[in-house]
C-alpha positions in Angstrom: -6.6 -30.6 10.8 -8.8 -29.7 8.2 -9.6 -26.2 7.2 -12.8 -26.8 5.6 -16.1 -25.4 6.8 -19.6 -26.3 7.8 -21.8 -24.2 5.7 -25.6 -23.6 5.7 -28.1 -24.7 3.0 -27.5 -22.4 0.2 -29.4 -23.9 -2.7 -30.2 -20.8 -4.3 -34.0 -21.0 -3.5 -35.5 -17.4 -3.3 -37.6 -18.2 -0.5 -34.8 -19.9 1.7 -32.5 -17.0 0.9 -35.0 -14.3 2.0 -35.7 -15.9 5.2 -32.1 -16.2 5.8 -31.6 -12.5 5.4 -35.2 -11.3 6.7 -33.1 -9.5 9.5 -31.8 -7.1 6.8 -34.1 -4.3 6.1 -32.6 -3.3 3.0 -31.7 -6.6 1.4 -29.5 -5.9 -1.9 -31.4 -6.4 -5.1 -28.1 -7.2 -6.7 -27.5 -10.2 -4.5 -30.9 -11.4 -4.8 -30.8 -11.3 -8.5 -27.4 -13.3 -8.4 -29.0 -16.2 -6.4 -29.3 -19.6 -8.1 -32.7 -20.0 -9.8 -35.1 -22.7 -8.5 -35.3 -24.3 -12.0 -31.7 -25.5 -11.7 -31.5 -25.7 -7.7 -32.3 -29.4 -7.7 -29.1 -30.1 -9.7 -26.9 -28.6 -7.0 -26.3 -30.0 -3.6 -27.2 -27.9 -0.6 -23.9 -28.3 1.2 -21.4 -25.6 0.8 -18.2 -24.8 2.5 -15.5 -22.2 3.0 -12.3 -22.7 0.9 -9.8 -24.5 3.0 -6.4 -22.9 1.8 -5.5 -19.4 1.4 -5.8 -18.9 -2.4 -6.6 -16.1 -4.8 -10.0 -15.9 -6.4 -8.2 -15.7 -9.7 -9.4 -18.8 -11.8 -7.1 -20.3 -14.3 -8.7 -20.9 -17.7 -7.4 -24.6 -17.6 -7.9 -25.7 -14.0 -9.0 -25.0 -10.4 -7.0 -25.0 -7.3 -6.9 -28.7 -6.5 -6.5 -28.0 -2.6 -10.2 -26.9 -2.5 -11.9 -30.0 -1.1 -15.2 -29.1 0.4 -17.2 -27.7 -2.5 -20.8 -27.4 -3.4 -21.9 -31.1 -4.2 -23.7 -31.4 -7.6 -25.9 -34.5 -7.3 -26.4 -36.7 -10.0 -29.8 -38.2 -10.7 -28.4 -41.9 -10.5 -28.4 -43.0 -6.8 -25.0 -44.7 -7.4 -21.9 -43.3 -5.9 -18.9 -42.6 -7.6 -17.4 -46.1 -8.4 -14.0 -45.0 -7.4 -15.5 -44.2 -3.9 -17.0 -47.8 -3.7 -15.2 -50.7 -2.1 -14.4 -53.9 -4.2 -16.1 -56.2 -1.6 -18.3 -54.3 0.7 -20.7 -51.5 0.5 -19.5 -48.0 1.3 -21.2 -46.8 4.6 -22.3 -43.3 4.9 -22.9 -42.4 8.4 -26.1 -40.6 9.1 -26.2 -36.8 9.9 -26.4 -36.3 13.5 -26.9 -33.0 15.0 -24.1 -32.9 17.7 -23.6 -30.2 20.5 -19.9 -30.0 20.8 -20.5 -28.0 24.0 -21.1 -31.6 25.2 -18.2 -33.6 26.4 -17.8 -36.4 23.8 -15.8 -38.7 25.9 -18.6 -38.6 28.4 -21.5 -39.6 25.9 -22.8 -43.1 26.4 -20.7 -45.7 24.6 -23.4 -46.8 22.2 -23.5 -43.3 20.7 -20.2 -42.0 21.2 -18.8 -43.3 18.0 -21.7 -42.1 16.0 -21.4 -38.5 17.6 -17.6 -38.4 16.7 -18.6 -39.4 13.1 -21.1 -36.8 12.9 -18.6 -34.0 13.9 -16.0 -35.5 11.3 -18.4 -35.5 8.5 -18.2 -31.9 8.0 -14.6 -31.3 9.7 -12.4 -33.4 7.4 -9.9 -32.2 4.6 -11.7 -34.8 2.4 -15.1 -35.9 1.6 -17.1 -38.6 3.2 -16.6 -41.0 0.4 -12.8 -40.4 0.3 -12.5 -40.9 3.9 -14.0 -44.3 3.4 -11.8 -45.3 0.4 -9.5 -47.5 2.1 -8.9 -51.0 0.9 -10.7 -53.6 3.0 -8.8 -57.0 2.7 -10.1 -60.5 3.2 -9.6 -60.4 7.1 -11.5 -63.8 7.3 -8.6 -65.5 5.5 -6.0 -64.0 7.8 -4.8 -65.9 11.0 -4.6 -63.9 14.3 -0.9 -62.7 13.9 -1.7 -61.3 10.4 -4.9 -59.5 11.8 -2.7 -57.8 14.5 -0.2 -56.8 11.9 -3.0 -55.5 9.8 -4.6 -53.5 12.7 -1.2 -52.0 13.7 -0.5 -50.9 10.1 -3.9 -49.2 9.7 -3.4 -47.3 13.0 0.1 -46.2 11.9 -0.6 -45.4 8.1 -4.2 -44.2 7.9 -6.3 -41.3 9.5 -7.6 -42.6 12.7 -11.1 -41.3 12.1 -11.4 -43.3 8.7 -10.7 -46.8 9.8 -13.5 -47.7 12.3 -15.2 -50.2 9.9 -11.8 -51.9 9.2 -10.8 -52.1 12.8 -14.3 -53.5 13.8 -14.2 -56.2 11.3 -10.7 -57.1 12.3 -11.8 -57.1 15.9 -14.9 -59.5 14.9 -12.6 -61.9 13.0 -10.0 -62.0 15.7 -12.5 -62.8 18.4 -14.1 -65.4 16.4 -10.9 -67.2 15.8 -9.8 -66.7 19.4 -13.2 -67.9 20.6 -12.8 -71.1 18.5 -9.5 -71.8 20.0 -10.9 -71.3 23.5 -13.7 -73.7 22.8 -11.2 -76.2 21.6 -9.1 -75.9 24.6 -12.1 -76.1 26.8 -13.1 -79.4 25.3 -9.6 -80.8 25.8 -9.7 -79.7 29.2 -12.8 -81.2 30.1 -12.0 -84.4 28.2 -8.9 -84.6 30.6 -11.2 -84.7 33.5 -11.2 -80.9 34.4 -13.9 -79.1 35.9 -15.4 -76.1 33.9 -15.2 -73.9 36.9 -11.6 -74.1 36.9 -11.2 -73.5 33.1 -9.3 -70.4 32.1 -7.5 -69.8 28.8 -5.6 -66.8 27.6 -2.5 -66.3 25.3 0.2 -63.8 24.8 -1.3 -63.1 21.2 -4.7 -62.3 22.7 -3.0 -59.7 25.0 -1.0 -58.2 22.1 -4.4 -57.7 20.1 -5.8 -56.1 23.3 -3.0 -53.8 23.7 -3.1 -52.8 19.9 -6.8 -52.3 20.0 -6.4 -50.0 23.2 -3.9 -48.0 21.3 -6.6 -47.4 18.5 -9.3 -46.5 21.1 -6.9 -43.9 22.9 -5.8 -42.5 19.5 -9.3 -42.2 18.3 -10.4 -40.5 21.4 -7.7 -38.0 21.6 -8.3 -37.1 17.8 -12.1 -36.3 18.7 -10.9 -34.3 21.6 -8.5 -32.1 19.8 -11.2 -31.7 16.9 -13.7 -30.3 19.4 -11.2 -28.1 20.8 -10.2 -26.9 17.2 -13.8 -26.3 16.3 -14.5 -24.2 19.3 -11.3 -21.9 18.7 -12.6 -21.5 15.0 -15.8 -20.6 16.2 -14.3 -17.9 18.3 -12.3 -16.7 15.3 -15.3 -16.4 13.0 -17.4 -14.5 15.4 -14.4 -12.1 16.0 -14.4 -11.5 12.3 -18.3 -11.0 12.1 -17.8 -8.2 14.8 -14.8 -6.7 12.6 -17.2 -6.9 9.6 -19.9 -5.0 11.6 -17.5 -2.2 12.5 -16.6 -1.3 8.9 -19.8 0.6 8.6 -19.0 2.8 11.5 -15.3 3.5 10.8 -14.1 6.9 9.7 -11.6 6.2 7.1 -10.8 6.6 3.3 -13.0 4.2 1.3 -10.2 2.6 -0.3 -8.7 1.6 3.1 -12.2 0.2 4.1 -12.5 -1.9 0.9 -9.0 -3.3 1.6 -10.1 -4.1 5.2 -13.1 -5.9 3.8 -11.0 -7.9 1.4 -8.9 -8.9 4.3 -11.7 -10.0 6.5 -12.9 -12.2 3.6 -9.7 -13.8 2.9 -9.3 -14.5 6.8 -13.0 -15.9 6.9 -12.0 -18.4 4.1 -9.1 -19.7 6.2 -10.9 -19.8 9.6 -11.5 -23.5 9.6 -14.7 -25.6 10.3 -16.9 -24.9 13.4 -19.4 -26.8 15.5 -22.4 -28.0 13.6 -24.8 -26.7 15.9 -23.6 -23.1 15.3 -23.2 -23.7 11.6 -26.4 -22.0 10.2 -26.5 -19.0 12.6 -22.8 -17.9 12.0 -23.0 -18.4 8.3 -26.4 -16.2 7.9 -25.0 -13.6 10.2 -21.7 -13.3 8.0 -23.6 -13.0 4.9 -26.1 -10.6 6.4 -23.4 -8.2 7.4 -21.5 -8.7 4.0 -24.5 -7.7 2.3 -24.9 -4.7 4.5 -21.4 -3.9 3.6 -22.2 -4.2 -0.2 -25.1 -1.7 0.3 -22.7 0.6 2.0 -20.4 0.2 -1.0 -23.2 1.1 -3.3 -22.7 4.6 -2.4 -19.3 4.6 -4.0 -20.1 3.3 -7.5 -16.4 3.3 -8.5 -15.5 0.6 -6.1 -18.6 -1.4 -6.9 -18.1 -1.5 -10.7 -14.6 -2.4 -10.2 -15.7 -5.2 -7.9 -18.4 -6.1 -10.6 -15.7 -6.1 -13.3 -13.4 -8.4 -11.4 -16.2 -10.8 -10.5 -17.4 -11.1 -14.2 -14.0 -11.8 -15.2 -13.4 -14.6 -13.0 -17.0 -16.1 -13.6 -16.3 -16.0 -17.4 -13.1 -18.1 -16.7 -15.2 -20.5 -14.6 -17.5 -21.0 -17.5 -14.7 -21.4 -19.8 -13.4 -24.2 -17.6 -17.0 -25.7 -17.2 -17.0 -25.9 -21.3 -13.7 -27.8 -21.0 -15.1 -30.3 -18.5 -18.3 -30.8 -20.4 -16.0 -32.5 -23.0 -13.9 -34.3 -20.2 -13.9 -38.2 -20.7 -13.1 -38.8 -17.0 -16.7 -37.8 -15.9 -15.9 -38.3 -12.2 -13.0 -35.9 -12.4 -15.1 -33.4 -14.2 -18.0 -33.8 -11.5 -15.4 -33.3 -8.7 -14.0 -30.1 -10.5 -17.5 -28.8 -11.2 -18.2 -28.7 -7.5 -15.2 -26.6 -7.0 -16.4 -24.3 -9.7 -19.8 -23.9 -8.1 -18.0 -23.3 -4.7 -16.2 -20.6 -6.1 -18.9 -19.1 -8.2 -21.2 -18.7 -5.1 -18.8 -18.1 -2.1 -15.5 -16.7 -3.4 -16.9 -14.4 -5.9 -19.5 -11.5 -5.5 -22.1 -10.2 -7.9 -21.6 -8.9 -11.4 -23.4 -6.2 -13.4 -27.1 -6.6 -13.6 -27.1 -7.1 -17.4 -24.7 -10.1 -17.3 -26.2 -11.9 -14.4 -28.8 -13.9 -16.1 -26.9 -14.9 -19.2 -23.9 -16.1 -17.5 -25.7 -17.8 -14.9 -27.9 -19.7 -17.5 -24.8 -20.7 -19.6 -23.1 -22.0 -16.4 -26.2 -23.9 -15.5 -26.4 -25.5 -18.9 -22.9 -26.6 -18.7 -23.7 -28.1 -15.2 -26.5 -29.9 -16.6 -24.6 -31.4 -19.4 -21.9 -32.6 -17.1 -24.5 -34.1 -15.0 -26.0 -36.0 -18.0 -22.5 -37.2 -18.9 -22.0 -38.6 -15.6 -25.5 -40.2 -15.7 -24.9 -41.8 -18.7 -21.6 -43.2 -17.4 -23.2 -44.7 -14.4 -26.0 -46.2 -16.4 -23.3 -48.1 -18.4 -21.4 -49.0 -15.3 -24.6 -50.3 -13.6 -24.7 -53.0 -16.5 -21.3 -53.8 -15.9 -21.8 -54.1 -12.2 -24.9 -56.3 -12.8 -22.7 -58.8 -14.8 -20.2 -58.6 -12.0 -22.9 -59.6 -9.6 -24.1 -62.6 -11.6 -20.6 -63.8 -11.7 -20.0 -63.4 -7.9 -23.3 -65.1 -7.1 -22.3 -68.0 -9.4 -19.0 -68.2 -7.7 -20.8 -68.2 -4.2 -22.8 -71.2 -5.5 -19.7 -73.0 -6.5 -18.1 -72.4 -3.1 -21.3 -73.7 -1.4 -21.3 -76.7 -3.6 -17.6 -77.5 -3.1 -18.0 -77.1 0.7 -21.1 -79.3 0.8 -19.1 -82.6 0.0 -16.9 -83.4 2.9 -13.8 -85.7 2.1 -12.9 -88.4 4.6 -9.0 -87.8 4.3 -6.3 -85.2 4.6 -5.6 -85.3 0.7 -9.2 -84.9 0.0 -9.5 -81.6 2.2 -6.2 -80.3 0.7 -7.7 -80.5 -2.6 -11.0 -78.9 -1.5 -8.7 -76.1 0.2 -7.0 -75.4 -3.2 -10.5 -75.2 -5.0 -11.7 -72.8 -2.6 -8.7 -70.6 -2.8 -9.2 -70.5 -6.6 -12.8 -69.4 -6.3 -12.0 -66.8 -3.6 -9.4 -65.3 -6.3 -12.1 -65.4 -8.9 -14.4 -63.5 -6.5 -12.1 -60.8 -5.9 -11.2 -60.5 -9.6 -14.8 -60.3 -10.7 -14.9 -56.6 -10.0 -17.6 -54.3 -8.3 -21.4 -54.9 -7.9 -24.3 -52.5 -7.4 -23.7 -50.6 -4.1 -27.4 -51.8 -2.8 -26.4 -55.3 -2.8 -22.6 -55.0 -2.2 -23.0 -55.5 1.6 -25.4 -58.6 1.1 -23.0 -60.2 -1.5 -19.9 -59.8 0.4 -21.7 -61.3 3.5 -22.9 -64.3 1.6 -19.5 -64.8 0.3 -18.0 -64.6 3.8 -20.6 -67.0 5.0 -20.0 -69.6 2.5 -16.2 -69.4 2.9 -16.6 -69.5 6.7 -19.0 -72.6 6.4 -16.4 -74.4 4.5 -13.7 -73.4 7.0 -15.8 -74.7 10.0 -16.2 -77.9 8.3 -12.5 -78.1 7.5 -11.7 -77.3 10.9 -14.1 -80.0 12.4 -12.3 -82.6 10.4 -9.1 -81.7 11.4 -10.2 -81.4 15.0 -11.6 -84.9 14.7 -8.2 -85.9 13.0 -6.3 -84.7 15.9 -8.2 -87.0 18.2 -7.6 -89.8 16.1 -3.9 -88.7 15.8 -3.9 -88.8 19.6 -5.2 -92.3 19.7 -2.6 -93.2 17.2 0.1 -91.7 19.4 -1.0 -94.0 22.4 -1.1 -97.1 20.1 2.5 -96.3 18.9 3.9 -95.6 22.5 2.7 -99.0 23.4 4.6 -100.5 20.6 7.8 -98.5 21.6 7.3 -100.2 25.1 7.4 -103.7 23.8 10.3 -102.9 21.5 12.3 -101.3 24.4 11.5 -104.1 26.7 12.7 -106.6 24.3 15.7 -104.9 22.5 18.2 -106.9 24.7 16.7 -110.3 24.6 18.8 -113.2 23.6 15.7 -115.5 22.9 15.9 -115.0 19.2 13.3 -117.7 18.3 10.6 -115.8 20.2 11.9 -112.1 20.1 12.7 -112.0 16.2 9.0 -112.8 15.2 7.6 -110.4 18.0 9.9 -107.7 16.7 8.9 -108.1 12.9 5.1 -108.2 14.0 5.4 -104.7 15.9 7.2 -103.3 13.0 4.3 -104.4 10.7 1.6 -103.2 13.1 3.5 -99.7 13.2 3.1 -99.2 9.5 -0.5 -99.9 10.0 -1.2 -97.2 12.5 -2.1 -94.0 11.0 -0.5 -90.6 11.5 0.3 -88.9 14.9 0.6 -85.2 15.8 3.3 -83.6 13.8 5.2 -82.4 16.9 5.6 -86.0 18.2 6.2 -87.9 14.9 10.0 -87.5 14.7 10.6 -88.0 18.4 8.6 -91.2 18.7 9.9 -92.7 15.3 13.3 -92.2 16.7 12.7 -94.1 19.8 10.8 -97.0 17.9 13.7 -97.3 15.4 16.5 -97.0 18.0 14.9 -100.0 19.9 14.3 -102.1 16.9 17.9 -101.5 15.5 19.6 -102.3 18.8 17.8 -105.9 18.7 18.5 -106.7 15.1 22.0 -105.3 15.2 22.7 -107.6 17.9 21.0 -110.5 16.1 22.9 -109.7 13.0 26.1 -109.7 14.8 25.7 -113.2 16.2 24.6 -114.4 13.0 27.6 -113.2 11.3 29.8 -114.9 13.8 27.9 -118.1 13.3 28.2 -117.6 9.5 32.0 -117.7 9.7 31.8 -121.2 11.1 29.2 -122.2 8.5 31.5 -121.0 5.7 34.3 -123.2 7.2 31.9 -126.1 7.3 31.2 -125.5 3.7 34.7 -125.5 2.7 35.3 -128.9 4.5 32.1 -130.4 2.8 33.1 -129.4 -0.6 36.7 -130.9 0.0 35.0 -134.1 1.3 32.8 -134.5 -1.8 35.8 -134.0 -4.0 37.8 -136.8 -2.0 34.8 -139.3 -2.0 34.4 -139.0 -5.8 38.0 -140.3 -6.0 37.2 -143.3 -3.6 38.6 -146.8 -4.7 36.8 -149.8 -3.9 38.7 -153.1 -2.7 36.4 -155.4 -4.4 34.9 -156.7 -1.1 31.4 -155.5 -0.9 31.3 -155.6 3.0 34.6 -153.6 3.2 33.4 -151.0 0.5 30.3 -150.6 2.3 32.0 -149.9 5.7 34.2 -147.5 3.8 31.2 -145.5 2.5 29.6 -145.5 5.9 32.9 -144.1 7.5 32.8 -141.3 5.1 29.1 -140.6 5.7 30.0 -140.5 9.4 32.7 -138.0 8.7 30.3 -135.8 6.6 27.9 -135.8 9.8 30.8 -134.0 11.7 31.7 -131.2 9.4 28.8 -129.2 10.9 26.2 -126.8 9.3 26.6 -124.9 6.0 25.1 -121.4 5.3 21.4 -121.5 4.3 21.9 -120.6 0.8 24.3 -123.5 0.3 22.1 -126.1 1.7 21.8 -127.9 -1.7 25.4 -129.4 -1.2 23.4 -132.1 0.6 21.8 -133.2 -2.6 25.0 -133.0 -4.3 26.5 -135.4 -1.8 23.5 -137.7 -1.9 24.2 -138.1 -5.9 27.7 -139.0 -5.2 26.6 -141.7 -2.7 24.0 -143.1 -5.0 26.8 -143.6 -7.6 28.9 -145.3 -5.1 25.9 -147.6 -3.9 25.2 -148.6 -7.5 28.9 -149.9 -7.9 28.0 -152.3 -4.7 24.9 -153.5 -6.3 22.9 -152.7 -3.3 19.2 -152.6 -3.4 17.4 -149.4 -3.4 15.9 -150.0 0.1 19.4 -150.4 1.5 20.8 -147.5 -0.1 18.1 -145.2 1.0 18.2 -146.5 4.4 22.0 -145.8 4.8 21.6 -142.3 3.5 18.4 -142.0 5.9 20.6 -142.7 8.8 22.6 -139.5 8.0 19.4 -137.4 8.3 18.2 -139.3 11.4 21.6 -138.5 13.2 21.0 -134.9 12.3 17.6 -134.7 13.6 18.3 -136.7 16.8 21.0 -134.2 17.5 18.6 -131.3 18.0 17.5 -130.4 21.5 14.0 -129.9 20.5 12.3 -133.2 19.4 9.7 -131.3 17.4 11.7 -132.1 14.2 11.6 -135.8 14.8 7.9 -135.7 15.4 7.4 -133.8 12.2 9.7 -136.1 10.2 7.5 -139.2 11.6 4.5 -137.5 10.5 5.7 -136.8 7.1 6.7 -140.5 6.7 3.3 -141.5 7.6 1.8 -139.3 5.2 3.9 -140.6 2.5 3.0 -144.0 3.3 -0.8 -143.2 2.9 -0.1 -141.5 -0.3 1.7 -144.4 -1.7 -0.8 -146.9 -0.6 -3.5 -144.7 -2.3 -1.6 -144.7 -5.5 -1.4 -148.5 -5.5 -5.1 -149.0 -4.9 -5.9 -146.7 -7.6 -3.5 -148.4 -10.1 -4.9 -151.8 -9.1 -8.6 -150.4 -9.7 -7.4 -149.4 -13.1 -6.2 -152.9 -14.0 -9.9 -153.9 -13.6 -10.6 -152.3 -16.9 -8.0 -154.4 -18.5 -9.0 -157.8 -17.1 -9.8 -159.3 -20.4 -6.6 -157.8 -22.0 -3.6 -159.9 -22.7 -0.5 -159.6 -20.4 1.5 -158.3 -23.4 -0.9 -155.4 -23.7 1.6 -152.3 -23.4 -0.9 -150.4 -21.2 -1.3 -153.6 -18.9 2.6 -153.7 -18.6 2.9 -150.0 -17.7 0.3 -150.2 -15.0 1.8 -153.2 -13.3 5.2 -151.9 -13.9 4.1 -148.6 -11.7 2.5 -150.7 -9.2 5.7 -152.6 -8.4 7.6 -149.2 -8.2 5.0 -147.9 -5.6 5.3 -151.1 -3.7 9.0 -150.8 -3.7 8.6 -147.3 -2.6 6.3 -148.4 0.2 8.8 -150.7 1.6 11.2 -148.0 1.8 9.0 -145.6 3.7 8.0 -148.5 6.0 11.5 -149.1 6.7 12.3 -145.4 7.5 9.3 -145.4 9.8 10.7 -148.4 11.7 14.0 -146.7 12.1 12.6 -143.4 13.4 10.6 -145.4 15.9 13.7 -146.9 17.3 15.2 -143.6 18.4 
């Protein structure tokens, strides 16, 4: 609880002071002479207060008691506040002075003015200045999520004075409500999209209840503070009125003057420590106290010894104040000098009484001159500081423009938005590093910055909201593929199922992302179904491959054996021998696909054998072709035979076409001699093609006989 006081206007103006003391028929000339001259009154704030802690009126020649916090405020000509009192990102808010009758019950006041009334009481009841009360870092609440906002609110309530955090709490509450309302709207859309009735929609979360609980604690603690403050103000008022009565009684007490003087000093000391009082009693109590104080000095005037002693003590202390003010005029920290000057003025006017008449004007003029110099130093400092603030303002406005520019281009994919987010984060950091701006545009600048960032976030959220919708559709598509895979994983019809399984695997890759919470789960189902089928297929093929490897070994051995075949010399017997070997080859089975060229190797061996028998090319080809026909006819599906028949017809057409082309070419050489090399080559090619034509026709005839 602060012990600083609410004091009346005391600017030293002769007219005001005379009015305040007009109830005294014998105003002390000494005190009037000591009042602040009107020439310097404009430089000194009108607010004064009683010293908050018990302390001696002795003033060190080097410093002033730092515990004195509510001094006469020396106003600078510059409208700017102390930069140390200004927020980096928001304008310092000073509540308006509202006259509050503390006899009224604050908690019963209307809700819309209750906080303002509480603030009005607090303005003159704290153990710190208004600016210091608001000098709490205000973070970027907009960038926080709901959990972080709750933590920040809880930390403020725990670590800061409850009467100093209202602005912070209000902004946290607004940000939390905006984020929660956005979540509610999204859930409402999903509810309606699923066929729900708006009348039945209700949405709440544990985190919302947690926030309400923490905010309720804040309101309870704040109300309790102001109720206790009201009680303390009334107690302090009662104590000060008792001191005034005690002071009045000094004039009528029958005791030694030394005892009376010491009693007076005791009353002064207790008055200084009596604490703040309600503002509506402020002027009356202060004026009454000073009236009776001056009456006592008039009474003391009758005893010149005590008066001179008091004058001497006051002069010594005021000279020390002047000495300290001289040092402050050279102080480089102008804000520190200004604050300490306030304390010096408070001590000069409140803690110390008058001095001898011959010293009054000189020492006051010297103190006033030093006060003016300190003011000028501070004004020059603020003038330079304003230039810096203007540059900072330009930088921040440029950053805001960049944020708007970055946010105006909406990417079409996730990676594009992630890049935009990084750019905005970098610009936000630059904004906070740019420094303070003039206080008159601070709130506007901060608001423009938040609006630009919020617009970007809304567009970003809209994209990801749409992306979630697409992901939900993708989820449905992939679930359909999973059903196909699971329905066919045990199929034995490999000719149909294998292409189908390969197709759905390809389709899966083409479908976009699904919600992250479903991604791993559905991928595992799909993969397990596909693996089940292909593992079974590969197992069957591996078993078949074992037989093919055995067949390969047999065919390789057969080729080696036929290479060593010896003919008898009888063409018919030798031809039958070759055909019997061909029949054996047909029984040896299939070989692995990679070794299918063994058929080419076998045909080359057969060609060499047929050449030894002097068989025509046609006969040789037909014998070998029978081997292929036996293979084709052994298949259950007749598609292979049809394909082979179509292939032969196509070859016949091609050969006929080549023959016609060559015969046409001969027309160009009709006058050439038969021994012309080119003519001979053409005729030779025609014969070759005709021979091939006979072979293909014979093959077609054979395949038709099957």
